[in-house]
Every structure is written in structure tokens, then in C-alpha cells.
N, C-alpha and C positions, 0 to 999 in steps of 0.2 A: 670416906670418899665414896661417891656414887658408882655402882657397878652397872654397866650397860646390860640391858636385857636383850637377848638375841632370839630370833625366830619365834616371835610372839604374834600369832595371827589375831588373837582376841586382845584388844587393848581397852583400857579404861583411861579416858582423857578428860582433863579439866580445862575449860576455857573460862577465864574471869571476865568481868565487865560485860556480861552478855547483853546488857541494855544498849550497848553501842553498835553502830552500823558495822564497825570493823570486826567485832567479835561474831556478829551474825554472818559476815562474809567467811570467817573461819569455819563456821558450821557448814556452810554450803560446800566448802572444799572437802571437808570430811565426808559429807553425805554423798558427794558426787564420785567417790571412789568405791570400788568393791573388792579391793585386795585384802583389806583388813575389816574385821567386824569390830566396830568401835562403840563402846558404851560411853556416851558423852554426858558429862556433868558440867553444870554452869553455876557461876556465882555472880552476884551483883549487890550493890548497896541499896537497890530499890527492888521491891517485890513486883511492882506493877510495870513490867516490861514485856514486850512481845517476844524477845529472843528466847526466854526461858522455855517457851512452849515448843521450841524446835530441838530441845535437848531431852535426855532421858531422866535427869534429876536436876533439881535446882536448890541452892542454898543462899539465903540472905546473909551477907557479911558486912562488916563495917567498911567505910571508905578506905582507900589505900593509905591515906595520911593519918589514919586513926591508929594509936599505939596497939590496939587489940587486933588489928587486921591480920598480921602474920600468924598469930595464935589460932585464929578462926580458920584460916586457910589450911593450917596444919591439921586441925580437927577434921576438916572435910576430906583432905587427902588420906588420912588414916581410915576414916569411916568408909570411904568409897574405894579404898585400895587403889588409888590413882597411880597409873604408870607414868603419865606424861602431862605436864602442866604448861599452858600457854597463857601469857597475859593478853587481854583484849582491850584494856583501857589504859590511857596514859597515866592516870592517877595512881595506878597500882604497880607500874613497872619499876619505879625507884625502890619500893619496899621489897618486891620480889627479888630484884637484883642484889640489893644489899644483904638480904638474908637467904640467898640462894643455897649456900652450903649447909646452913643449919636446917633448912626445910628438907633438903635432900637426905641429910644424915638422919633426921628424925622420922621421916616418912618412907624413904626408899623411892620417892617420886623424882623423876627427872624434870627439872625446871628449865624450860626452853626460853631463857631470857639472856640478854647480852650482859657482858661483864659490867660491873658497877661503874668503873672509870669511864667507859664509853657512854653509858646511860646518862651519867652526870653531864657530860659534854653536850649530848643531844638535848637534854632537858632545858638547858640555859642557852637561849639564842645568842646572847652576847658572848658567852664563853665559847660557843660553837664557832662564832665568827672569828674570834681571836685564834682559836685552834686551827681553823682552815687557813687563815692568813699565815700563821707561823709555819705551817707545813706546806705552804706554797700551793694550796688549792684555790682556784679562782672562785671568789665568793662575792656576794652583795655587800658593799661597804655598810657597816653598822656602827651606830654611835649611841652613847648614853645621852640623855636629854641635855645635860649641861654642855657637853662637848658639841652637840649639834647646834645649840643656840649660839655658842661662841663662833662656830664655823660660819653660820648664817650671817652673823653680824660682821664678820671679817670678809664676807664675800667669797668664801671658799666652799660653800654648800648652797646649791640652788633649789628653789621650789619648782614643782611640787615634791613633797616628801611624804613618806608613809610612816605612820606611828603605830606601834603595836606593843603588847606586853612582852617583857623579857622572858617570862615563864608562861607557858600555856599553849594551847592548840586551837585550831579552828579559826573562825573569822570574828570572834567576839572581841570587843574593845579595839578594833582596828579602824584607822581613819586615814584618808588622804587629806593633806593640809596644803594650803596655797600661800600662806604668809606667816610671819612670826607671831602675830596675835593669835591666829587660829592654831598654830602649833602649841603655844603655851596654854590655850584654852582646852584643847583636846587632851593634852598631857595630864591635866588634872583628873581626867576621867579614866585614865589607863593605869592599871596597877604595874608599877615598876616599868615605865615606858622605855623603849629603845626606838631609834629613828633610822630610817633607810631612805635612799633615793627612791622615788616612785618610778617603777619600771613598767608603766602602763602600755608602752608600745612593744614590750617584750612578750614572748609566748611562755606561759607557765606549763611545765611538765611535771607530772607525778610519776616517779619511777619506782616500781615494785621490784624488790630484790629478794632472792632466796639464798641464804648462806647456811652451810652445815654447822655442826656443833664445834668445829675448829675455826670458824670464821672464813672458810673458803666459799667464794661465791659460785653458785650452781646455775643461776638463771637471773636474767634482768629483763623487765618489760616496761619501756617508757610509754606513757599515754598522756594525751592532752586533757585539759580541764576546760572544755568549751563552755560549760554552764555549771556554776557552783552554788549550792544552797546549804546553809548551815555548816560550811566548811567541807562538805563532801561533793564530789562530782556527780552531776545528774546527766551529763552528756559529754562524751569524749571518744577519742579514737586511739588505738595503739599505733605506735610509730617505730619502725626499725631504724633508729638513729645511732650510728656507731659512736659518736661523741658522747651522747647521753648514757649509753650503755657502759662505755669505758670509765666515765666520770663516776657513775654510781658504784661500779665494781671496785674502783680504786679506793674511794673513801670508806666504803663498808669494810673492805679487807684491812685498810690502814687502822681503823678503829677496833677491829676484831669483833664486830657485831655478829650475832647469830640469829637464825630463824628467819621469819618474814620481817622485812625492813622496808620502810618507805622513805625515799629520797626525793626532795623537791628541788627543781632546777629551773631557772629562767634562761631562755635562749633568745638572742636577737636574730631573727630569721633573715635580716638583711646582711649582717656581718658574719654570722655563724658563731659569734662569741656566746659562751654559756657560763652561768654563774650558779654555784651552790647557794641555797639559802636556808634549808632546813632539813633535818633528818628525824624521822619518827621510828624508834627502835621497836616497832610492833607491826602487826599486819595493817595494811592500809585500809582506809574506809571504803575504797572501791576495788578491793582485791578480787571481788567476784568477776570484774572485767578481765583482770589478769588471768584468772582461772579459765575463763571462757576462751582466752587466746592461746592456752596451752601450757601455762605454768601454774600448776596447782601446788603451791608451797605447803599447805597443810599435809597433803598426801606425801610430798617429798620428805617432810619431817618424820612422818610415821615410818617410812622406809628406812631412813637413817637410824631411827631409834631401834628398828628391827635388825640393825647390824649390816644393812646393805651398803655397798660402796658405790657411790654415785659420781659420775663424771659431769663436769660443767656442760651446760647446753645453752650457751650464750647465743642469742639471735634465733633460737628455735621456738618461735611463737608466731601466731597469725598476725600479719601486718595489716594495717588499715581496717581493723575490726571496730566498728562503731558500737557504742553502748548508749542506750536510752533508758534511764532509770525511771521507774514509775512507782506509785503508791500501791500498797496491798494492806490487807487487814487480817487480824487474828481475833476470833470471837471466843469468849470464855464465859462459861456459866457461873452462877453464884457460888457453886461448890468448888470452883477452880478447874473444872473439866473443860479442856479445849474442844470446841466443836470441829468436826472434820472439814476439810477444805471444800468438799462437795455439799456442805450443809446448805439447804435451801431456805432462804429467809422467809419468815411468815408474811 
């Protein structure tokens, strides 16, 4: 059983999946606090990524679904004497959650990942829908392809519809369809498709949640996704909406999720009705926006690991804070040396 380490001002932290925007947001949270001196280690299945150059050490590891993944993560934790590990990529959460106890026992590293049962529910969008419905959480109706086709033919499901993969994240393999022929055509392009009503007139909110190691929610920040590219928000604004805050808090605590979590909710701004549609049990791709608004979840997790008792701070963030994301670059020489940010191009 893992023993909590108390009053540790110098920490060695591992963030996985550093090639993702989400993991790079975690790095920003760690670097924007000065309470703890953090030696930050990162891993990824690809060596050629920008995120690694913002950490102190980097290791290439197999993909999260590779049988060798957990063993390699254990090697890194042992070699770098890692205190605290955070998952940064969806493909690794399942493996880290499933093997959490063995990793902690063998390395002494605290793995900040949600319980396996909760992760399984979040990973499977149809399973998540059935769970939400069973436990009386308002959610977007979701159907397997065959069921959707039957309902359409019986006149009990109207177009337009939205088709997407049952497993997976981001906007890849998602389609809006307007008739039965189009539905069946697009379904052949989608791995394990599920079908939902298209809520084009509803507003999409991405809600970042911070929960402690016991699943108690400490903070919640809803934000809009005004412009989305490659599954991540490039423009949005924080919103102090009591309904979104309470919905996100309730489902996260019901599932017993921990750490940074991202809950996605649709809301009808005309009627006020809100529907859950997805949960990512990891730091959100735009958590940097949440950090700027006042909820730095990576910093809170460091404080919790240090043995501090934190009280919930629901609603304590900057309302109506806009974020406009832009591109930036990292330049690396042939020998792997990153050039400084003030490097003047020839």
C-alpha cells in the first residue's frame, strides 16, 4: 500500500503523453507555481514532440495499449525516483488505472489516476450513456447503429443525427448526417459507431474539475468552446453557471474520479436544460484557460500530495475570462539542444 509523503518541498513528477496539448497544459500549471520546486519528467510514444523540451527529462515509451508499456513506466519511475505520476494522454489512462496498485507498490510513486471502474465507464461512450441514464443524470440520448436505424425507420428518431466512435476522443471520425443513406454510408467509416441527436442549436461547454485523492471536488470551471480545432478549443470564455458547476461536481463525485477531470455538457440557452455527454478522466486540452482563471489543478494536486488539507473553492474563479489560443514554435538543433526563446533567427 502506498504511503503518502508529507512536507516535501522538492518533488519529482512524471507527466505522460507529453506530445498532447493536455499534458503541455499540465506543464504550464506546474511551472506557474513557486511553492514547490519540481523536477519534471515526461514520456511519450514519439520522440519528435515539442512538449518534451519544456520538461527536465524525457523518455520514449511504448503506446499505452502496448503490453510493454507498464513495465517501461515502472523503469522510468524507478530511475528518476518519481514521487507523483499524472496521465496526460487518453491512450495511457486505462493501463495506468488498471495497474495503479502494482506501479505504486513496486516504485513508491503515487499514481494520480482515477479508479479503474470509473475510467472504464468514461472510456466507452455508450457505457457512459447507459450509466448516466441508470443513475438519473440527464444525458444526450445515445444509440448503437442498429438501434438508431430501427428507430429512424419507425419514425422515432429524427434527422439530423450525429455519428461518432464509441471509443476515442477528439473530432476524428465524427459526422453530421441528414438521411438514412448518409447515416449508413458514414457508419462504414467510423470505428464502432454510436449515434446521437445532433444538438447544433445547443451550446457546448467544457467543464474542468479538480478532485482530491478521495474523489472530493475542490473546484469547477465551466468554459465555452467558441472555436474548436482538432478537438481542442482555440477560443472560449469562462462562465459562472451554477447548473454546470453542480452537474460536473455531482457526476465526478458519483464516479469517484480524482485529479484533473474534464466534463463536457450541452446546454440549451433558451430552455436552460443541460445534458451530460462525455467525461475525460484527465487534464483537459485547454486547462491552461482554467489555470488563468484561478484554478491551477496541477498545483492543487502537489499541495494534496504534500499532505495539505484543502477546502472546496467552488465558484472561485475569474468569470468571463476570454482565451484566444495561438501557435508558437520550439527550435531544436541537430544534437537535440533546444534553442532559447530569445534566439534570433538567421
